[in-house]
C-alpha positions as CSV (number, residue, x, y, z in Angstrom):
1,M,0.0,0.0,0.0
2,K,2.8,2.4,0.9
3,K,4.6,1.7,-2.4
4,T,1.4,2.3,-4.3
5,T,0.8,5.6,-2.5
6,L,4.3,6.7,-3.3
7,L,4.0,5.8,-7.0
8,V,0.6,7.8,-7.2
9,L,2.3,10.7,-5.6
10,A,5.3,10.5,-8.0
11,V,2.8,10.4,-11.0
12,I,1.0,13.5,-9.7
13,L,4.3,15.2,-9.2
14,V,5.5,14.4,-12.8
15,L,2.1,15.3,-14.4
16,G,1.9,18.5,-12.3
17,T,5.4,19.5,-13.4
18,A,4.6,18.9,-17.1
19,L,1.2,20.9,-16.8
20,G,3.0,23.7,-14.9
21,A,5.5,24.1,-17.7
22,G,2.8,25.5,-19.9
23,A,2.1,22.2,-21.7
24,A,-1.6,22.8,-21.9
25,E,-4.0,25.5,-22.9
26,L,-6.9,26.4,-20.6
27,G,-9.8,24.0,-21.3
28,K,-7.8,21.7,-23.3
29,A,-6.7,18.2,-22.2
30,F,-3.0,17.5,-21.9
31,L,-2.0,13.9,-22.9
32,W,1.7,12.8,-22.7
33,D,3.3,12.0,-26.1
34,G,6.8,11.2,-27.3
35,N,8.1,14.5,-26.7
36,N,7.2,14.3,-23.0
37,W,8.2,10.6,-22.7
38,T,11.7,11.1,-24.0
39,Q,12.5,13.9,-21.7
40,V,11.9,12.0,-18.2
41,S,13.7,9.4,-16.3
42,T,13.0,5.6,-16.2
43,D,11.7,6.1,-12.7
44,A,9.2,8.8,-14.0
45,K,8.1,6.4,-16.9
46,L,7.5,3.7,-14.4
47,A,5.5,6.0,-12.1
48,Y,3.4,7.0,-15.2
49,I,2.5,3.4,-16.1
50,F,1.9,2.4,-12.4
51,G,-0.4,5.4,-12.1
52,V,-2.4,4.7,-15.3
53,G,-2.7,1.2,-14.1
54,N,-4.0,2.2,-10.7
55,L,-6.5,4.6,-12.4
56,A,-7.7,1.5,-14.4
57,D,-8.0,-0.7,-11.3
58,F,-10.2,2.2,-9.6
59,E,-12.3,2.5,-12.8
60,V,-12.9,-1.3,-12.9
61,A,-13.8,-1.5,-9.2
62,A,-16.1,1.5,-9.2
63,A,-18.0,1.2,-12.5
64,G,-20.7,-1.3,-13.3
65,K,-19.7,-1.2,-17.0
66,N,-16.1,-1.4,-17.3
67,P,-14.5,1.0,-19.8
68,A,-12.4,-0.5,-22.5
69,F,-9.4,1.4,-21.4
70,A,-9.6,0.2,-18.0
71,R,-10.3,-3.4,-18.9
72,A,-7.3,-3.3,-21.1
73,F,-5.0,-2.2,-18.4
74,V,-6.5,-4.7,-15.9
75,N,-6.6,-7.7,-18.1
76,D,-4.1,-7.3,-20.9
77,L,-1.4,-5.4,-19.1
78,Q,-1.3,-7.7,-16.0
79,K,0.6,-10.1,-18.2
80,M,3.4,-7.7,-18.6
81,S,5.7,-6.1,-16.1
82,V,5.7,-2.2,-15.8
83,T,9.2,-2.4,-17.0
84,Q,8.2,-4.3,-20.0
85,I,5.5,-1.8,-21.0
86,V,8.1,1.1,-20.6
87,E,10.4,-0.8,-22.9
88,Q,7.7,-1.2,-25.5
89,V,7.0,2.5,-25.5
90,D,10.7,3.4,-25.6
91,K,11.1,1.1,-28.6
92,F,8.1,2.7,-30.4
93,Y,9.4,6.3,-30.1
94,Q,13.0,5.3,-31.0
95,A,11.7,3.3,-34.1
96,N,9.3,6.2,-35.0
97,P,11.0,9.6,-34.3
98,D,8.5,11.2,-36.8
99,K,5.5,10.1,-34.5
100,M,6.5,11.8,-31.4
101,G,3.2,13.4,-31.3
102,T,1.5,10.1,-30.7
103,T,0.1,9.9,-27.1
104,V,1.8,7.5,-24.6
105,I,-1.7,6.1,-23.9
106,E,-2.2,5.3,-27.6
107,V,1.3,3.6,-28.0
108,V,0.5,1.5,-24.8
109,L,-2.9,0.4,-26.0
110,R,-1.7,-0.4,-29.6
111,R,1.5,-2.1,-28.6
112,C,0.7,-3.9,-25.4
113,T,-3.1,-4.7,-25.6
114,T,-5.7,-6.3,-27.8
115,V,-8.2,-3.3,-27.4
116,C,-6.6,-1.2,-30.2
117,P,-5.3,-2.7,-33.3
118,S,-1.7,-2.2,-34.1
119,E,-0.9,0.6,-36.4
120,A,-0.5,-0.5,-39.9
121,K,3.2,-0.4,-41.3
């Protein structure tokens, strides 16, 4: 429990820092993409994935209808370690420098789950 709390706080800190740096316009959602991902440490990447997974666990537990996003994180991603997920995201951005605008969430869902089909080559 203590480890989860620390990780959630780390995610909040990382996201808060990114937002505070002028990354989002008022009223517009801010989603991490390759530009953000490649600028942070491995610990921050791990915290991000842990935080998203924690949110998915919460959604599944709280919702009568499980959203596909949460279901993907709870069912598909439990088969991979957080480090493996981070490695997949890193590989995508390294292999696709022209796609740095692709959100991290999209990369995770396309590369690590069955919810979103993989991008056509």
